[in-house]
N, C-alpha and C positions, 0 to 999 in steps of 0.2 A: 259609294256605299255598294257592296257585293250583296248577293243574295244566294241562298242554299236551298236545298230542297230536304225536307224532312217526311219519311213515309210512316204512317199509322195505319193499323187495321181500322175498319169502319167504326167498330164499336168504340175503340179509344179516341177516334176523332169525333165522334158524337158527344162523348163525354166533355172533350176539350171545348166544343162548340157551346155546350150548355154551361159550363163553368165560366167561360169567357163572357157570355151573355149575363149571367148573375152578377160578375164583376164590373159590368158596364163597359166591356172592352171587345174589340173583335178578335177573332181567333189568333191572328198574326201578333197583335199587341200582347195578348195573354201568353202566348209561346215565348216571345221575345223576353218579356218580363221574367217569366220563370226561368229561363236559361240565364239572363243576367243575375238573378238572385242566386241561383246555383253557383255560378262563377264567383260572386262576391263571397259566398259562405266558403268556398274551396280556398280562395285567396287568402281569407281571414284565417282559416285553419292552418295554411302553410305559414303564415306569419307568426301565428301562435307557437307552432313547433319550433321555427326558427329562433324566436325570442327564448323559448324554454330551453333549448339546446345552449343558446349563448349564455344563459344565466347559470350554467353548470348545475341545473337541477334545483337551484334555490328559487323558492316561491314566496308570495307574501300573501298573508290571509286576508279575507274579504274585510274582517274587522280593522286590520291595519290600514287598508286602503282607505275604507270610510273615515278613520280617524285622520289619516293624512289629508283627506279632502275636506274634513271638517263637516261631514254628513252625519 
């Protein structure tokens, strides 16, 4: 596993420490989880764009999806 350095001003770092403590994590866990969540969101968005382009703009309504799934 590799490591990296992220620099924050003192005010932001204090906010990170406080939020991490509220979440029951240390600051490293908090920042790592935040980065991984952002990465997952970005990858999901890229997949959605790829799928939309691959569908030639055709979409399916939420109602149709629910009907298909029997919900």
